[in-house]
DRENKESE-916721 format. One record per residue: x, y, z of N, C-alpha, C in turn; residue in three letters. Coordinates in steps of 0.02 Angstrom, whole numbers, plus 50000, padded with zeros to 5 digits. Each point is the difference from the previous one (the first is absolute). Layout:
XYZXYZXYZALA
...
***
This chain:
562525310157457500365002149963500035008750014UNK
499745004750039500185006349992500864999450076UNK
499724994050035500535000850043500764998149987UNK
500164994449940500335000549956500495004549951UNK
499325002149971500215007249944500545004250066UNK
499695003950066500265001950024500414999150032UNK
500284993150014500444997150040500655001949951UNK
499994997649905500474999849968500355009149984UNK
499395002150001500145008249957500395001850068UNK
499904999150066500445001650095500554999349960UNK
500334992249993500755001249992500215000649909UNK
499515000849959500275004649950500295006750013UNK
499475003950023500185007350024500685001650046UNK
500154994950037500414999050032500805000049983UNK
499944994449960500544999749936500205005449980UNK
499475002149956499995007349946500255008950041UNK
499824998150075500105005950022500654999950023UNK
500204994650009500754998550029500605003249962UNK
499654993749910500415004449934500015008550002UNK
499415001849989499775007149997500625004050064UNK
500074998950066500325000650050500834999849988UNK
500374996149981500404998049974500155002649947UNK
499375003649941500395005449939500115007350004UNK
499475000750059500235007450044500915003750021UNK
500144992950027500865000050022500684999449951UNK
499624994249967500284998849932500175003249958UNK
499645003349976499965005349926500755004650017UNK
499985002250069500475004650016500604999249983UNK
500264991949996500674999449954499805000349924UNK
499534999949956500054999649936500135009749983UNK
500655000249957500045006249950499435000649937UNK
499954995649965499754998249939499265002949998UNK
499845005449957499515001550009499514995449970UNK
499994996749962499604993349973499774997150055UNK
500444997950044499964995550023499625001050067UNK
500115007050022499525001550040499245000949997UNK
499975003449932499545001749991499344991249984UNK
500644994249991499624992849988499674998750076UNK
500605001950026499844998450082499415001050037UNK
499595009249980499515002650009499415000549976UNK
500044996449960499564995949945499634995150011UNK
500424993850034500204995550023499415001650060UNK
500295000850054499665005050067499325000149977UNK
499975003849954499125001849993499564993449993UNK
500484997349971499644992349967499804996250066UNK
500524999950059499974996350062499395001850021UNK
500055009450014499385002350052499004999949952UNK
500234999849932499364997849955499734995950045UNK
500414992949996499804994249999499774998550086UNK
500455002750061499864999650044499205002350006UNK
499765006349993499575002149978499324995849994UNK
500034996949929499574995149965500004997150061UNK
500454994150015499904994850059499744998550055UNK
500015009450003499784999350083499315000549974UNK
499695007449934499324999450016499624994449965UNK
500494996349962499744992149991499704996550053UNK
500214998350049500054997950054499415003950051UNK
500035005250002499495002150026499194998449979UNK
500075001649945499524997049943499454993950004UNK
500624994150013499794994650023499734999350059UNK
500355004150061499524997950056499595004450021UNK
499785005549953499415002050023499244999949940UNK
500455000549945499424998949948499675004649971UNK
500275008849995499725004749967500155002949947UNK
499795001349973500145001949928500475007850025UNK
499735003250026500205006450021500864999750019UNK
500074993950027500905001150004500465000949959UNK
499754996549907500194999849959499945005949971UNK
499545003349997499835006649987500685002450024UNK
499995001750047500205003950045500824998749992UNK
500254993349983500664997549964500305003549965UNK
499545001849932499925001449950500405007649996UNK
499525002950031499785008650019500905000950025UNK
500264995050047500855001550012500354997949982UNK
499884996249960500604996749955499905007749942UNK
499425000549959500145009249941500405005350080UNK
499675000750049500455005450002500754999150043UNK
500034994650025500704999250027500345000849913UNK
499814996449952500375001849926500125008449993UNK
499305002149986500155005349987500495004850056UNK
500094998550076500475003350040500854998349948UNK
500004994650010500494997149975500285004149916UNK
499384999949962500255003549925499915010550008UNK
499485001350031500135008150009500815002250023UNK
500434993550032500265002750078500615002049930UNK
500014992049960500694997949947499915007549961UNK
499425001249973499965002949917499975004350038UNK
499895004550043499925008450015500715000250012UNK
500204996350035500685000550031500434995049991UNK
500535001549929500304994149995500604997750029UNK
500295004050046500445000350054499914997550046UNK
499234996850005499975000050079500324993250014UNK
500005000350071500454992350048499134994949978UNK
500284994249970499494995649967500074994950093UNK
500535000450047500024998450036499614998650056UNK
499845009250014499625003150048499414998249985UNK
499865003249927499054995849985499814995349993UNK
500614993449983499724994149999499764997150059UNK
500465001350085499935003250054499425001050026UNK
499835006149982499495002550001499264997250001UNK
499934999449938499734993449986499984992649995UNK
500134997350052500084993350030499854999550059UNK
500285008050061499785000550035499095000649999UNK
499555006149954499485000149996499614994849964UNK
500344993549981499714996049979499994994650054UNK
500475000750046499814994550066499525004250049UNK
499955006750021499625003850021499074997049993UNK
500045000849909499324998749960499824992750028UNK
500064996849997500204991049995499865000850090UNK
500305001850042499604999850070499715003350021UNK
499725003549974499275007050025499674997349949UNK
499974995549946499534999249975499644993650036UNK
500304994450024499844994850064499835001950043UNK
500125006350052499755001350071499465006049977UNK
499845001249935499395005650000500095002049904UNK
499474997149971500065001449941499855006749980UNK
499475003250051499745008049984500715003950030UNK
500415000450027500425004050020500424997249939UNK
500004995749982500684997749941499725004749950UNK
499374998549979499815007649945500145005050017UNK
499945003750045500235007550039500584999649993UNK
500554995850030500485001649973500555000049916UNK
499664997749984500094996849910499795008749962UNK
499455002250047499565006349958500905006850032UNK
500194997250062500285006250035500774999749959UNK
500004992350004500664999549953500255002549919UNK
499245001149976500115002249936499925009049997UNK
499835001450048500065004850023500515005649995UNK
500274996850087500855002349993500614998249935UNK
499804993549979500404998649936499995004249958UNK
499455004949999499665006649935500295005650032UNK
500185001150064500265006550044500694997549984UNK
500404995550036500554998049998500225002949932UNK
499844997949939500524999549941500215007549975UNK
499525006850045500375004349974500685002150046UNK
500144997550032500405002350068500694999249979UNK
500214994049958500744999949968500185007549949UNK
499445003149969500105003249964500185007650035UNK
499424999550063500195004950046500695000350034UNK
500134992450005500664999850017500745003649967UNK
499495000249946500845000249940500055004049964UNK
499285004550004500165009049978500315004450042UNK
499375000150044499945005850073500824998450007UNK
500015006150024501075000950021499645002850071UNK
499825003050016500015004450062499524994450050UNK
500084993349988499894997250081500324999250067UNK
500445002149994500685000850053499915005750031UNK
499565003449975499915009950021499585000550041UNK
499054994149985499705001050043499754997250054UNK
500755000950043500044996950095499415002150031UNK
499775005350003499595002350038499194999249978UNK
499994999549943499154997549973500044994750024UNK
500464994449999500054993550023499724998450090UNK
500335002850016499945001450079499375002950018UNK
499925003149975499175007450012499344993849974UNK
500144995949936499284996249989500074995850039UNK
500464995450028500134992150031499695001850081UNK
500175006450007499935001450086499255001149992UNK
499805005049962499445003349999499384991749988UNK
500164996149961499704994450013499614995250027UNK
500894998850045499904995850040499725006250067UNK
500125003250035499505003350034499055001949951UNK
499985000449960499244996649995499664995650034UNK
500364993249977499894995350031499604999750073UNK
500645005150011500114996050080499175005550032UNK
500015004149943499315006250007499454993650004UNK
499895000349947499404997649948499854993050002UNK
500794994049994499894995649984499514996350048UNK
499834990349964499684995750030500354997450020UNK
499804996150061500384996250039499804994849978UNK
500904994449988499904992549982500304997550053UNK
500004994250036500414998250023500165000950054UNK
499755006550054500435001750010500555007749997UNK
499745000149906500715005550021499425003649927UNK
500175007349985499695002649951500374999449916UNK
499994997949988500454997749934499555003949943UNK
499455000749977499705004149950499385004749982UNK
499924999549947499195001549976499764994449965UNK
499205001649988499804996149932499565002949978UNK
500265001149923499585002349948499744995949956UNK
499395001049975499504995249972500244992049990UNK
500034997250070500174996949998500704993550032UNK
500565006449955500494996350003500315002650059UNK
500525000050037500355002250044500835000949978UNK
499985007250036500465003749971500505000950076UNK
500774998449993500305000350053500775003349973UNK
499905007450052500525006749969500644994950004UNK
500124998050068500694996250023500334996949945UNK
499554995649927500324998049963500495002649964UNK
499515006849965500575004549982500375006150011UNK
499794999550075500275006850023500924995050011UNK
500184991849998500524998150001500285001649943UNK
499935002249937500035000349919500415006650036UNK
499695006949985500145006150016500414999150059UNK
499954997550079500554998750038500714998649972UNK
499994995249979500674998049947500295007049954UNK
499575002249949500115007349968500405007750035UNK
499674997950069500005007850033501054996650030UNK
499884992150019500654999750037500674999449975UNK
499644998149939500454999949933500335007949963UNK
499535005150002500015007849974500365003450072UNK
499744998150047500605003850067500744996850007UNK
500084994449988500834998849989500375000849944UNK
499655001949965500235000249936500415007350007UNK
499515003349984500225007450050500525000150031UNK
499784998050071500555001750031499984993350050UNK
500584996650047500324997350048500005002650061UNK
500235006249990500315003250066499464996650058UNK
500305003350054499804997150067499355004049995UNK
499915005150030499665005549989499464997049948UNK
500054999249962499334998249941499604991750023UNK
500504996750006499974992450019499375003950072UNK
500455001850033499334999550091499205003749946UNK
500165005149954499125004549974499994990749969UNK
499984996949965499944995049955499694995050054UNK
500404997250063499764997650041499575001650026UNK
499835004050024499395005250025499274996649970UNK
500175003849918499424997849969499624992350004UNK
500704994650001499724995049984499594997150077UNK
500375004050069499574997150066499515003349976UNK
500005005549998499145002349978499294994249945UNK
500384998649956499754993949950499834994250057UNK
500484998250011500064993250076499255002150053UNK
500355005750007499545000650064499025002550008UNK
500115002049931499115000549999499904993149974UNK
500514995549972499724993149988499734994350080UNK
500475003850050499864996850049499475001050036UNK
499785004249974499425006350036499364994949997UNK
499974999849918499414996349975500144992449994UNK
500654997950025499924992650038500284996849935UNK
500005002249951500364996149923500654997850027UNK
500284998050025500704998150035500254995149948UNK
499854993649941500124999949965500245004049928UNK
499705005350010500505005049941500375003650035UNK
499955002250073500425004450037500744996549997UNK
499934992850007500444996650007500564997949929UNK
499535001949941500464998749932500205007549980UNK
499885005550049500075005449953500485001350063UNK
500334996150044500205002250041500794995149988UNK
500014995149990500754996849969500175001649916UNK
499285003849967500265002849928500525004350022UNK
499675004050038500585006050006500634998850032UNK
500264996050054500494996250031500404997049931UNK
499704996249941500564997249977500245007049940UNK
499305005249974500335002849969500655006150039UNK
499675002350045500505003750048500564997050008UNK
500434993150020500584997849977500075001549936UNK
499704996749960500414999449911500265008349967UNK
499475004450047500005005949965500865003450051UNK
500284997550053500205005350037500624992950025UNK
500014994749994500404996250017500115001850067UNK
499754998450049500005005050080499994994150050UNK
500424994350012499404994150062499845005550051UNK
500205002750019499935004350064499165002150003UNK
499585003749920499535000049991499544993650007UNK
499954992949984499814995849967500244997050067UNK
500334999650065499744997150059499615005750057UNK
500035006549977499325003450035499414999449973UNK
500034999449943499224995749969499794996750035UNK
500474995249992499844991950037499874999350065UNK
500195006150044499925000550083499325002249988UNK
499905004549966499315005250008499464996149968UNK
500174994249962499444996749984499914994050047UNK
500404997950029499904996750059499615004050055UNK
500215004550029499675004950050499345001849990UNK
499895000449935499334998949974499674997550002UNK
500204991949997499624996549982499744997050087UNK
500465003050043499694998050082499595003150001UNK
499975005149987499555008150036499124997449959UNK
500304997749958499354998149945499714993850050UNK
500404995050010499854993550025499635001950069UNK
499935005650027499715002350074499425005349993UNK
500005003949937499375001349986499454999449975UNK
500264995449948499484995749932499664992950039UNK
499574998550020499774994050016499854994149953UNK
499755002049923500334995749961500644999549985UNK
500655003149993500714997950024500314995250047UNK
499405000450053500154995550058499764992849969UNK
499295000349986499864995949984500234994749906UNK
500435003449981500234996649956500694997750007UNK
500385002350069500404996550005500054993550048UNK
499465002050022499954993650037499564993949972UNK
499825002549956499684994049924500754997249967UNK
500385005850000500694996449966500474996450043UNK
500035001450041500244995550064499654992349999UNK
499405000650020499634994049981499295000249990UNK
499804999749930499294999849974499314995250029UNK
500554994450020499414994550030499885002050054UNK
500335003350054499854999350073499535008949982UNK
500125003949961499365003550008499575000149942UNK
499814992849966499624998449965499385005349995UNK
499725001050059499265003849998500135007250001UNK
500715002350017500275008250029500045001749943UNK
499974997849924500305002449953500814996549952UNK
499774992750022500494997249989499954994849929UNK
499225000750004499654994749946500214999149949UNK
500045008649976500155000449903500674994450009UNK
500615002950028500974998949980499714991050001UNK
499575000350080499984990649977499654996649980UNK
499655001849956499544997349939500565001749944UNK
500435003850007500415002049940500454993250025UNK
500275000750047500504993950004499784994049975UNK
499174999150049499964991549949499915000749952UNK
499915002849960499665000949923500934998349971UNK
500375004050010500764997749980500134992950012UNK
499964998250054500004992550022499734995849970UNK
499465003549988499444995749946500234996349968UNK
500105005949938500165000149947500844994849985UNK
500215001350039500734995649990500825001549947UNK
499974997949974500685003349933499354999149935UNK
499494995449992499945000849939499235002949993UNK
499735000850044499265002850023499384994549998UNK
499485004450012499414992949984499695001949963UNK
500045005749937499635000249960499475006549988UNK
499945001749903499565006950049499344997850026UNK
499655003650036499204996950028499964993250041UNK
500704996550018500234994550042500185001950060UNK
499875004349993500355003150078499565004450046UNK
500245004950054499355002450059500375005149984UNK
500375004249951500185006350012499505006349988UNK
499384995750013499295006849980500105001950084UNK
499974996250049499975000950049500375002450014UNK
500735001750005500585006950018499555004849997UNK
500105006250052499885006250014500205005149934UNK
499695001749958500375006749974500394996249965UNK
499994993449946500254995449982500345003749924UNK
499485004349994500165002749893500345006849998UNK
500275002350073500185006450028500624999250022UNK
500184999550085500764999350031500184992950012UNK
499634995550006500014994050011500184994749892UNK
499885003549961499944994949974500654995749958UNK
500655002050030500304995249993500024992050042UNK
499695001750057499844994350034499474996149939UNK
499635003150008499514998349918500524996149958UNK
500095002949945500664999749960500214990550029UNK
500385002150050500384994550041499414992949995UNK
499695000650050499444993050009499774997149921UNK
499645004849949499744994749943500634999649935UNK
500305006850018500504997849932500764996850028UNK
500125001050055500624996750010500435004750038UNK
500574998050056500585003150020500534998249928UNK
500014999049960500545001449958499725003149965UNK
499264999549968499835007249958500035007450049UNK
499924999250053500095006350021500435002450016UNK
500594996350024500735000950004500545002649918UNK
499534995949940500385002749943499545008349983UNK
499325000450030499955009449985500325003950030UNK
500284998950049500235003950065500665001149968UNK
500434993949930500765002149966499575005849950UNK
499374998249975499765004549943500105007050039UNK
499755000850064500135007850047500424998749990UNK
500634997950007500665001950038500425003049922UNK
499834994749924500295002849957499615007349957UNK
499295001850037499945007349964500555006250068UNK
500194996550067500285005250022500774999349976UNK
500054991650000500815001849938500185003349949UNK
499405001349959499855004349965500105005050000UNK
499425004650067500235007250004500425001850028UNK
500564995250042500695001750014500545000749949UNK
499844995149935500315000049965499985007249951UNK
499635003650000499555005349960500515007750037UNK
499854997450058500265007050049500744999449982UNK
500314994149992500764998550023500185004249906UNK
499604999249989500235002449917499775006749972UNK
499635004550041499885006749979500365004350021UNK
500155004249963500485005950012499885005950031UNK
499184999749997499765007350022499814995150093UNK
500205007550054499914995550056499605002650030UNK
499705002449974499145001950018499464991049966UNK
500044998649954499914998149980500174990450014UNK
500584999950033500334994950048499734999950068UNK
499795005750023499824998550056499204999449989UNK
499785001049973499204998649975499914990749975UNK
500324999949963500194990150007500034997450053UNK
500415001250044500294996950059499434999650051UNK
499635007550005499425003150055499304994349971UNK
499985000449930499444994749986499714993750010UNK
501074997149987499914995550005500024993450070UNK
500265003550044500115002150061499554998150049UNK
499155002949960499555001150044499414995649950UNK
500414999749930499464991949976500504992050057UNK
500375000550006500204992650036500045002150050UNK
499785002550035499905001750085499294997850019UNK
499615003249946499354999050017499834994349981UNK
500094995849949500144993650015500434994950069UNK
500395000950014500344999150060499554998750042UNK
499715008650015499425000850048499544995050002UNK
499794997349943499224997049996500164991850003UNK
500794998149974499944993149995500274996850084UNK
500415005150022500014999050056499594999350068UNK
499615007049976499335000250071499644991949967UNK
500104997849937499414992950005500234995150025UNK
500724998650008500364995150010500244999250065UNK
500035006350029499795000450072500665001850021UNK
500645002349960500575003049975500095005350070UNK
499495003249981499825009050028499335000050000UNK
500005006050075499204999849997499695002349932UNK
499565001350016499515001349930499685005050003UNK
500165004649917500095006749993499235002349967UNK
499714995249960499355002249965500025002449955UNK
500815000349952500255002049928499674994649953UNK
499785000049942499914997049939500644995949954UNK
500124996149987500484997249929499735001949945UNK
500605006649994499975003749934499774997049942UNK
499675001249955499574994349964499654995550003UNK
500044997450052499754992449991499435001850063UNK
499975002450052499335000750019499545004649979UNK
499215000150025499475002649969500225009350034UNK
499865002949967500055006550018499965006249957UNK
499515004849999500335004249925500425004950007UNK
499885000250069500665008350016501074995549981UNK
499704991950030500584998250002500334998149943UNK
499604996949955500184998849939500125007149952UNK
499705004849996499925007049957500885003150049UNK
499935000950039500775003350018500654994049981UNK
499974993749999500584997949994500024997649915UNK
499425001549971500015000949936500425005849965UNK
499795005250040500465006849974500634999150020UNK
500064996650072500974998650014500174998949964UNK
499824991549955500394996649934499985003949960UNK
499505002749973499725006349952500855004250009UNK
500025003750071500745004249993500614996549972UNK
499864994950027500724994550010500245000849907UNK
499484996949960499895000249953500225006249967UNK
499765006350018500215005249968500875001050022UNK
500155000250044500514997850023500694994549959UNK
499644995150000500494994349937500115005649947UNK
499315003549980500185002649914500485004949994UNK
499855003750067500615005050000500894996650006UNK
500074993950045500614997749972500094998249920UNK
499364996849989500394997449951500275006849918UNK
499385006850036500085004049979500865003949986UNK
500314998850088500445000950006500654996649963UNK
500004993950008500464995849966499804998349916UNK
499555003749974500005001549936500415007949989UNK
499945004050006500435006050034500635000149998UNK
500354995650036500464998450024500584998449924UNK
499514993350009500264995249922500005004649948UNK
499475003149975500335006249958500345006850009UNK
500215001650071500605003349983500364997450012UNK
500274993450007500504994249986500355001649923UNK
499394997449965499914999849910500185005950003UNK
499945005649988499855005549996501115002250001UNK
500104998950069500495000650028500634995949956UNK
499814994149987500434995149961499945004049921UNK
499565001249973499855002949911500475004250014UNK
500185007250046500455004350003500534997950016UNK
500244993350023500574999150032500404995949903UNK
499794997550001500104996949919499925007249928UNK
499505004050030500265006449962500725004450006UNK
500034998450083500795004950008500394995549998UNK
499954992149971500704998849995500164999849914UNK
499384998249960500055001749951500405006049965UNK
499925005950036499915007450009500885000449990UNK
500104996950059500684998550036500364997349937UNK
499864994749984500534996949946500175001249927UNK
499305005849997499975002149918500675006250008UNK
499895003850084500545004550014500604997849997UNK
499984996150026501054997050010500154997549915UNK
499644995449961500084999949930500145006049960UNK
499615005750018500065007649986500725000650006UNK
500065001350039500605002450039500804997249974UNK
499774994349990500464995849998500235001149917UNK
499475000849970500064999649917500435008149979UNK
499825006850056500385006549998500744999050032UNK
500094994250045500554998249998500574997249961UNK
499854996849955500314998549953499885005549960UNK
499505002849964500435004449960500395007250022UNK
500044999650068500505006750017500624996750000UNK
500234994349998500624994949996500184996649922UNK
499545005449952500135000349925500264992349999UNK
499374994050016500004997149977499284996849968UNK
499545005049946499725001749969499574991249975UNK
500674998049986499644991549948499564996650038UNK
500095001050074499794994750061499115000849987UNK
499965009950019499354999050008499624998849967UNK
500105001249905499484995349934499784991650034UNK
500554997650018500134994650014499474998750081UNK
499965003350037499494997950057499485001049984UNK
499715010049964499534997249996499575000749944UNK
500304994649946500014992749959499654993750030UNK
500574999550036499654995550072499375001450049UNK
499975005650009499325001550019499444996749960UNK
499955003049956499435000849930499934990350008UNK
***
């Protein structure tokens, strides 16, 4: 009976997430606000239905009441997130809120299946992170001097990364962060946000060659410190984000070409300097040949994806927990195995929808600094998603980064929720700009109507005086009477 319920739930979840992913893009074709709100409400219904089906299936498989209690707690938390964002910030982007909650929901489902204790811990982290991120849109909207703090962004970022090099704990051959009260803190996750603000502030100030060189030196310092700590995934993200922002800000293809050449050279140097880089390249080339020399993880990931096929094996009906660190770096493989490749592809479309929305906000903002911030954060988010999925599927060498909002990890979840909150603040600024534009336009129309009315009265008065001067006063009263 339990297997039948899990199988039925699996197919229903695939259908529902496919509808959700389709609506993520179809909503852009609607102009009417009420139609858009109807789609957003429907997305919430789809999300909660997927959530319900997944936990019902898991309950019937393991028959533990704590699963149902945990499910109810998550429902209340997700409903609270949607309500708080929409009530506190009426101008918020509902699509971004919905996608954020959907990705969190997928993460909750898969982490619960892999480790109930970690899922509880993740829920606590998400609740704290959302409460903290709710103040970010207000800061973005009210604080006017953010573009003037570029030196502070650089100093805090470099200091935090340097502290990891000196005192950080080694994990997987790299120094990533610290552990406080049982919770791991990875400063590089937050430095990425500060780095985007630094680059945006620098290019907003000037894109002259001298200033570009200075900004590049500071950016290279971030990357170099991350390379020293062997956090190559974060170093690659920062490098690509800087390259994209540099090209968009300067519109100089030569800068982009020089950056790509420098990146290629640095990759060769890293290959010869670091043994774990050589291992990852070897695994990328043929994980099965290097199965006992570091290729076990990628090989198991490919086995899982192949075993799941298009429709998946169903929750608790696969071997997802046999993949090393399946709840972090390789959660995409676990999702593909038990929830199906179609489900996983729809999740990728939801991530792309977030990126499209980020770019849409960046293009519509008038302020150059905020425009670059939106572009940088969007690039940071989508490139990290690409690195995670690309490494799991052997498209590129594994870099050890998490899937934003889906993978288990405190720093990753908190930094991504802050990133989304910054985007929401920028979206509210865009709405404020549009309202201000419409207000000024309406005021100009009113002034134009007043001017035309005044000019009309002046013409009638001049005509009346001309008639009096011509000695035809009998016409004047007639005109004045007609006017009355």
